[in-house]
C-alpha positions in Angstrom: -12.6 10.2 -27.4 -14.4 6.6 -26.6 -13.4 3.1 -27.3 -16.2 0.2 -27.9 -14.9 -3.0 -27.7 -17.9 -4.7 -28.7 -19.0 -3.6 -32.3 -20.7 -0.1 -30.9 -22.8 -1.8 -28.2 -21.0 0.3 -25.4 -18.5 2.9 -25.7 -15.9 4.2 -22.8 -14.0 7.3 -22.4 -10.6 7.1 -23.0 -9.7 10.9 -23.5 -11.6 14.1 -22.4 -11.3 17.7 -23.3 -8.8 17.4 -26.4 -8.1 20.3 -28.6 -8.5 20.1 -32.2 -5.0 19.7 -33.5 -6.2 17.1 -36.2 -4.5 13.8 -34.4 -4.2 11.9 -31.1 -1.6 9.7 -30.0 -3.7 6.3 -28.4 -2.2 3.5 -26.5 -5.0 1.0 -26.7 -5.6 -0.7 -23.5 -4.6 -4.7 -23.6 -7.9 -5.7 -23.8 -7.7 -8.1 -27.0 -10.7 -7.9 -29.5 -12.0 -8.0 -32.9 -14.7 -5.5 -32.7 -13.0 -2.3 -31.3 -14.6 1.0 -32.8 -13.6 4.6 -31.8 -16.2 7.3 -31.6 -15.4 11.1 -31.6 -17.7 13.6 -30.1 -16.7 17.1 -30.9 -17.6 20.5 -29.5 -17.6 23.7 -31.3 -17.3 27.1 -29.8 -21.0 27.6 -29.6 -21.0 24.5 -27.5 -22.8 22.6 -30.2 -21.9 18.7 -30.1 -21.7 16.1 -33.1 -20.2 12.6 -33.3 -18.9 10.0 -35.6 -18.0 6.7 -35.2 -15.1 3.9 -36.9 -16.8 2.9 -40.3 -15.5 -0.6 -39.7 -14.2 -2.5 -36.6 -10.6 -2.9 -35.9 -8.7 -5.6 -34.0 -6.7 -5.0 -30.8 -4.1 -7.8 -29.8 -2.1 -8.5 -26.6 1.5 -7.9 -27.1 3.8 -10.4 -26.8 5.9 -11.3 -23.4 5.1 -12.1 -20.0 5.6 -15.3 -18.0 1.7 -15.3 -17.4 -0.5 -14.4 -20.4 -2.5 -11.5 -18.4 -4.1 -9.1 -19.8 -5.7 -5.6 -18.1 -9.1 -7.3 -17.8 -7.3 -9.7 -15.3 -6.9 -6.7 -13.1 -9.8 -4.7 -13.8 -11.4 -4.1 -10.4 -14.5 -2.1 -8.8 -14.8 1.7 -7.6 -14.4 5.0 -9.4 -13.1 3.9 -12.9 -11.2 6.2 -15.0 -13.0 9.8 -15.8 -15.8 9.0 -13.0 -14.3 11.3 -10.3 -13.3 14.5 -11.8 -9.7 15.7 -11.6 -7.9 15.6 -8.0 -6.5 19.0 -7.1 -2.7 19.3 -6.5 -1.6 19.2 -2.6 -0.3 22.7 -3.5 -3.7 24.2 -3.9 -4.6 22.8 -0.1 -1.7 24.2 1.3 -2.9 27.6 0.8 -4.9 27.3 3.9 -3.5 23.8 5.6 0.3 24.7 5.1 2.7 27.4 6.0 1.5 28.6 9.7 2.5 25.6 12.2 4.9 23.0 11.1 4.5 20.8 14.0 0.8 20.0 13.5 -0.2 21.8 10.2 -1.5 19.1 7.3 0.6 20.0 4.7 4.1 19.8 6.3 3.6 16.6 8.1 2.0 14.7 4.7 4.8 16.2 2.9 7.2 14.0 5.6 5.1 10.8 4.8 6.0 8.0 2.4 2.4 9.0 1.4 3.3 11.7 -0.3 6.1 10.2 -1.8 4.3 7.2 -3.4 4.7 8.2 -6.9 8.6 8.9 -6.2 9.7 5.8 -4.5 12.2 4.1 -6.6 11.5 0.5 -5.1 8.0 1.1 -6.1 8.8 1.7 -9.5 11.5 -1.1 -10.0 9.1 -3.5 -8.6 6.4 -2.5 -10.9 8.9 -3.0 -13.9 9.4 -6.7 -12.9 5.6 -7.1 -12.2 4.8 -5.8 -15.6 7.7 -8.3 -17.1 5.9 -11.2 -15.5 2.3 -10.8 -15.7 1.5 -8.1 -18.6 -0.6 -5.3 -17.1 -0.4 -5.9 -13.6 1.2 -2.5 -13.1 -2.3 -1.1 -13.3 -2.8 -2.4 -9.7 0.1 -1.1 -8.6 -0.4 2.6 -10.1 -3.9 2.6 -8.8 -2.7 3.6 -5.5 0.7 5.2 -6.4 -0.6 7.6 -8.9 -3.9 7.6 -8.4 -4.8 11.3 -9.9 -3.5 10.1 -13.2 -5.0 6.5 -12.8 -8.5 8.4 -12.6 -7.7 10.4 -15.7 -7.3 7.6 -18.1 -3.1 7.6 -17.8 -2.6 4.3 -17.0 -2.1 2.8 -20.1 0.8 1.7 -20.9 0.6 0.4 -17.2 4.0 1.4 -16.6 3.2 4.7 -15.9 5.2 6.3 -18.7 1.9 8.7 -19.7 1.6 9.9 -16.2 2.0 13.7 -15.9 4.3 15.4 -13.7 1.1 16.6 -11.9 0.0 13.6 -11.0 3.5 12.6 -8.9 1.9 13.8 -6.1 1.3 10.0 -4.4 -1.9 9.6 -1.9 -2.6 13.4 -1.7 -4.9 15.6 0.3 -7.6 15.2 -2.6 -7.6 11.5 -2.8 -8.4 11.0 0.6 -10.7 13.8 1.5 -12.9 12.8 -1.4 -13.5 9.0 -0.6 -16.5 7.7 -0.3 -17.6 4.8 2.0 -18.4 2.4 -0.9 -21.0 0.4 1.9 -23.6 3.4 2.2 -25.4 4.1 5.2 -28.2 6.6 5.5 -27.7 7.1 9.3 -24.2 8.1 8.8 -22.9 8.9 5.5 -23.7 12.2 3.7 -27.0 12.0 1.6 -25.4 12.6 -1.8 -23.3 9.1 -1.5 -26.2 7.2 -2.5 -26.4 8.8 -5.5 -22.7 8.8 -6.2 -22.6 5.1 -5.7 -25.7 4.2 -7.9 -23.5 6.2 -10.7 -20.6 4.1 -10.9 -20.1 1.7 -13.5 -18.6 -0.8 -11.7 -19.3 -0.2 -7.9 -17.0 -1.3 -5.1 -18.4 -3.7 -1.8 -15.2 -4.1 -0.3 -12.2 -2.0 1.1 -9.0 -3.0 -0.4 -6.6 -3.0 -3.3 -7.2 0.7 -4.3 -10.8 0.1 -5.2 -11.5 3.8 -4.2 -14.8 5.5 -4.7 -14.0 9.3 -5.2 -16.6 12.2 -4.8 -16.8 13.1 -8.4 -18.1 16.5 -7.1 -15.3 17.8 -5.8 -16.8 18.3 -2.2 -14.0 18.0 0.6 -15.2 15.3 3.4 -13.9 15.0 7.1 -15.1 14.2 10.3 -15.9 17.7 12.3 -19.1 19.1 12.0 -17.8 22.8 12.8 -15.3 23.2 10.4 -14.5 26.7 8.9 -14.0 26.2 5.3 -13.5 27.8 2.0 -15.0 25.3 -0.2 -17.9 22.8 0.2 -17.3 19.9 2.6 -19.5 17.2 3.7 -19.3 15.8 7.4 -18.1 12.1 6.9 -17.6 9.7 9.8 -16.1 7.6 7.4 -12.7 9.7 7.8 -12.4 8.7 11.1 -12.9 4.9 10.3 -10.0 2.4 9.4 -12.0 0.7 6.4 -11.1 4.3 4.7 -7.2 3.0 5.1 -8.1 -0.1 4.2 -8.6 1.4 0.8 -5.2 0.6 0.0 -3.5 -1.0 2.9 -5.3 -4.7 2.1 -3.8 -5.7 -1.1 -4.7 -8.7 -3.0 -3.6 -10.1 -6.3 -7.2 -10.5 -8.4 -5.4 -12.7 -11.0 -6.1 -16.0 -8.5 -8.9 -16.7 -6.3 -9.3 -19.2 -3.1 -10.3 -22.5 -4.2 -12.2 -25.0 -2.0 -9.0 -26.7 -0.5 -7.9 -23.2 0.2 -5.4 -22.9 -2.3 -5.0 -19.9 -4.6 -5.3 -20.8 -8.2 -5.4 -18.5 -11.4 -8.5 -17.1 -12.7 -9.8 -17.8 -16.2 -7.1 -15.1 -18.0 -8.5 -12.4 -19.9 -11.1 -11.7 -17.4 -11.7 -9.9 -14.4 -11.9 -12.0 -10.6 -15.5 -13.4 -9.8 -15.3 -12.0 -6.3 -13.6 -8.9 -5.0 -13.2 -10.0 -1.1 -10.0 -10.1 0.7 -11.1 -13.5 2.0 -11.1 -14.6 -1.7 -8.4 -12.8 -3.8 -4.7 -14.1 -3.1 -3.3 -11.9 -0.1 -0.3 -9.8 -0.9 -0.5 -7.2 1.9 -3.2 -7.7 4.9 -2.3 -4.9 7.3 -6.3 -3.7 7.2 -7.5 -7.1 8.0 -4.8 -7.8 10.7 -6.0 -4.8 12.6 -10.0 -5.8 11.8 -9.0 -9.0 13.4 -7.7 -7.7 16.3 -8.4 -6.3 20.0 -7.7 -2.8 18.8 -10.8 -3.3 16.5 -13.1 -3.1 19.9 -15.0 0.2 21.2 -12.4 0.5 23.9 -9.4 -0.1 21.9 -6.0 -0.8 23.6 -4.3 1.4 26.0 -1.3 2.8 24.1 -0.5 6.8 25.1 2.8 6.1 23.3 1.4 6.1 19.9 -2.3 8.0 20.2 -0.7 11.5 20.9 -3.7 13.0 23.5 -5.2 9.7 23.3 -4.6 6.9 25.8 -6.4 4.5 24.1 -6.2 3.3 20.6 -8.6 1.4 18.4 -8.4 2.3 14.6 -5.4 3.2 12.2 -5.9 6.7 12.5 -5.3 6.5 16.1 -1.9 5.4 15.7 -0.8 6.8 12.2 -2.7 10.6 12.4 -2.2 10.6 16.2 -4.4 13.4 18.1 -2.7 16.7 18.8 -3.8 20.2 20.0 -3.7 22.7 17.0 -6.2 24.5 14.2 -6.3 22.5 11.1 -6.2 25.5 9.1 -5.2 29.3 8.6 -8.2 30.4 6.9 -10.5 32.7 9.5 -10.1 31.7 12.7 -10.5 28.2 13.2 -11.2 26.4 16.4 -8.2 24.9 18.6 -8.6 21.4 18.5 -7.3 18.7 21.1 -8.5 15.7 18.8 -6.6 17.4 15.5 -5.4 14.5 13.4 -1.9 14.7 12.5 -1.5 14.1 8.8 2.2 12.5 9.3 0.6 9.1 8.7 4.0 7.8 10.2 5.0 4.3 9.3 8.6 2.4 9.3 10.5 3.8 6.7 13.6 5.5 7.7 15.8 4.9 4.9 14.1 5.7 1.8 13.2 9.1 2.3 16.5 10.2 3.1 17.3 9.8 -0.4 14.9 11.3 -2.0 15.8 15.1 -1.4 18.7 14.3 -3.6 16.6 12.5 -6.5 14.1 15.0 -6.4 15.3 18.1 -4.8 12.3 20.1 -6.4 9.6 18.0 -5.6 10.4 17.3 -1.9 10.9 18.8 1.1 14.0 18.1 3.0 12.9 19.2 6.4 9.7 17.4 6.1 11.5 14.1 5.2 13.8 14.4 8.4 10.7 15.0 10.3 9.3 12.2 9.1 12.2 10.1 9.5 12.5 10.9 13.3 8.9 10.0 13.7 9.1 6.9 12.0 12.0 5.8 14.5 9.9 6.3 17.2 6.9 4.6 15.8 9.6 1.5 15.3 11.4 1.8 18.6 7.7 1.7 20.7 6.1 -1.0 18.2 7.8 -4.0 20.3 9.0 -4.7 23.9 12.1 -6.9 23.7 12.7 -8.7 27.2 15.4 -11.4 28.1 15.9 -13.5 31.3 18.1 -16.5 31.7 16.8 -20.1 32.4 19.3 -22.3 33.6 21.8 -22.8 30.6 19.2 -20.8 28.3 18.7 -17.1 27.9 14.8 -16.4 26.6 14.4 -13.6 24.6 10.7 -12.4 24.2 9.4 -9.9 21.7 5.8 -8.7 22.0 4.0 -6.7 19.5 2.6 -3.3 20.4 1.0 -2.5 17.1 -2.4 -3.2 15.8 -1.4 -5.6 13.2 1.6 -8.2 12.4 4.8 -7.4 13.1 6.3 -6.6 10.8 3.4 -5.5 8.0 2.8 -4.4 5.2 4.4 -5.3 1.6 6.4 -8.9 2.1 9.3 -9.0 0.0 12.5 -7.6 2.0 11.0 -6.8 4.6 11.8 -8.3 8.2 12.6 -8.2 11.7 15.4 -10.1 13.6 17.1 -10.3 16.8 20.7 -10.4 17.5 22.3 -11.7 20.3 25.7 -11.3 21.6 27.4 -13.3 24.1 30.6 -11.9 26.1 33.2 -13.2 28.2 34.4 -11.8 31.7 36.9 -9.9 29.7 34.1 -8.2 27.3 35.2 -10.3 23.9 32.6 -11.3 21.7 32.7 -15.2 22.0 29.4 -15.7 20.1 27.0 -14.2 18.2 23.4 -14.9 16.6 21.5 -12.6 13.8 24.8 -11.1 12.7 24.5 -8.5 10.2 26.9 -6.7 8.1 26.5 -3.2 7.7 28.9 -3.0 4.7 27.9 -6.2 2.7 24.0 -6.2 3.6 24.5 -10.2 4.5 22.3 -11.5 7.7 24.0 -14.5 8.8 21.5 -17.4 9.3 23.0 -19.4 12.0 21.1 -22.2 13.3 19.8 -20.3 16.1 18.9 -17.0 14.1 15.0 -15.2 14.5 14.0 -13.9 11.4 10.2 -12.6 11.5 9.4 -12.0 8.2 6.9 -14.0 5.4 8.0 -15.7 2.2 5.5 -16.1 -0.7 6.4 -18.1 -3.3 5.0 -20.2 -6.5 3.0 -24.0 -5.7 4.1 -27.1 -7.6 1.1 -26.5 -10.1 1.4 -23.2 -11.1 5.0 -23.8 -11.7 4.3 -26.5 -14.0 1.8 -24.1 -15.8 4.5 -21.3 -16.1 7.4 -23.4 -16.5 9.2 -22.0 -13.4 10.7 -23.5 -9.8 8.3 -23.9 -7.4 9.1 -22.7 -3.9 9.9 -19.1 -2.5 10.2 -16.5 -4.7 10.2 -12.8 -5.0 8.1 -12.2 -8.0 5.3 -10.8 -6.2 2.5 -11.1 -9.0 3.2 -14.5 -9.7 3.5 -15.9 -6.2 0.4 -17.9 -5.1 1.3 -19.6 -1.8 2.7 -18.6 1.3 6.1 -20.8 2.4 6.6 -18.7 5.9 5.0 -16.4 7.9 5.9 -16.2 11.6 5.2 -12.9 12.0 4.2 -11.8 15.3 0.2 -11.2 15.4 -1.4 -8.5 17.4 -3.4 -8.5 20.4 -6.9 -10.5 20.1 -5.3 -12.8 17.3 -7.1 -15.9 16.3 -5.8 -18.9 13.9 -9.2 -19.3 12.7 -10.2 -15.6 11.3 -6.3 -15.1 10.4 -6.7 -18.2 8.5 -10.0 -16.9 6.7 -8.2 -14.0 5.0 -4.9 -15.7 4.3 -2.8 -14.2 7.2 -2.3 -17.3 9.3 1.1 -18.2 10.5 2.6 -20.7 8.3 5.6 -23.2 8.8 5.2 -21.6 12.6 2.3 -21.5 15.3 0.7 -19.0 17.8 -1.6 -19.9 20.0 -4.8 -17.9 20.1 -4.6 -14.5 21.6 -0.8 -14.6 21.4 1.0 -11.6 20.4 4.3 -12.3 21.9 7.1 -14.7 20.7 9.8 -16.7 22.7 13.1 -17.7 21.5 16.2 -19.7 23.7 19.5 -19.1 23.1 22.1 -21.7 24.6 24.6 -19.6 26.8 28.1 -20.5 25.9 29.7 -21.8 29.1 32.6 -18.6 28.9 29.6 -16.2 28.8 29.6 -13.3 31.3 27.2 -10.7 29.7 24.8 -10.6 26.7 23.3 -8.0 24.8 20.5 -8.3 22.9 18.7 -6.0 20.0 16.0 -6.4 17.9 16.3 -5.1 14.2 13.9 -4.0 11.5 14.9 -3.7 8.1 12.5 -2.5 5.1 14.3 -3.6 2.3 17.1 -6.7 2.3 19.6 -7.5 0.0 18.2 -9.8 -1.6 15.3 -7.8 -2.6 17.7 -5.4 -3.9 19.5 -7.6 -6.0 16.5 -9.5 -7.4 15.0 -5.6 -8.5 18.6 -5.6 -10.0 19.2 -8.6 -12.0 15.7 -9.4 -13.1 14.6 -6.0 -14.4 15.2 -6.3 -18.6 13.1 -3.4 -19.2 14.3 -0.1 -17.7 17.1 1.2 -15.3 14.9 1.4 -12.5 16.5 -1.4 -10.8 20.0 -0.5 -11.5 18.9 3.0 -9.7 17.8 1.0 -6.4 20.8 -1.3 -6.8 23.3 1.8 -6.8 21.4 3.6 -4.5 21.6 0.4 -1.7 25.4 0.0 -2.2 
């Protein structure tokens, strides 16, 4: 089945391989038009084909609702479009050769313990997407593109709440997605020769990394960085799979409904139209992990000395060096594979320790408790090595220094609810607590905001101009799809940071300052007169009480917010 939105001048595929049941239920995408037509192309058992078009045009209207009058056109982006990439194989197909032989190094088991594998199941993602669709209709397409790529590529992202996704689509960011990624910037000296034709065949080719604008090899050939792989399937040697740009495909997130104007403000585009520029230097920043790395000392030929992250590597330079550290082992159980000392561990470890522990209860038939617990252990190690905490007394003050040892901001990634803070306790000579800054009550989830507290986070929000258009209050906001301004960002930058470069991609500090090259932060606390000792702890939290309550209170669509709220409590 095909649809035309321009009275038959062009058609786009909307369904493929349907059996002849006599009818098909179709959910029209929110691309309003008065000139819609349907085309049916039929194939019989002898492979003869014929087609028929609508006799007359019909109208597609935008549904009512939404704070902003967006349509799916506002979130259209380049890269492989639905039905242009073939079908992504399920991870279980890969496990036959790449799993069940050595859980310490095999790709499949370690991937199952990662949040990449849980991207489709993540209840925070689902609850937040529900509110995004409420605020800006069809913005959920932006989420589904990375979280459920298999279904998105097969045209099941309409409606943009994910309700048409199949159970087989719930495999997150899986093997076939990453190992069929094509470098969108063709280099004949590095990329497989077939890539030139693959890119040329795209209806909407990408020229930047980010926002899920993935280009997928439609032939099904898997790609990897090794030239001596023993394989049971077609493979192409791909230097792109050693490059951070591959990770940037999903880890630089922008809102394409806003673009930066000449004054550095992010203004809404003309509604019902795609962005004019898809560069992260133009679109509104939501997450900028890849850009933070790109403009850091890590993005150099020598990298940074960090053996705590690199496994068999002493120096790390790319995302893969830390988040897929080099180990010794075999990449498969097929034939006699070489033992490699640079085997990338497919754990994709980040900083999530709370959510993975819930998933075996929520989805017992879909996840591996053993793999998830191993992933939690790796995440704790990653967090404990991401920063160095140092304290020194200077007269009547306690100086606390937090040094960022990661290749991006500390913390990085999704802004709402994610934070790091310093907890300082002073005790008298009888070891009684006499003063505390940054106190956290685990029973209520309340973090105190005392006069000396230091909380590292980013606070996006809505600026006065947009607030007047939307009829909302200006200021910090958790409505991520409506936010167009950063009110605070004191997260600690990585080595090699410069204000000018970070300003250009929307990642400069806000309401705080760091000097060029600074990758640490000093905080001073007044020492009480009766203090005899102190204890200082640096805490990380991926989800705050305030964010969970927002997901609960603002969701008027479904129970996803209630589910997260109940899990949190």
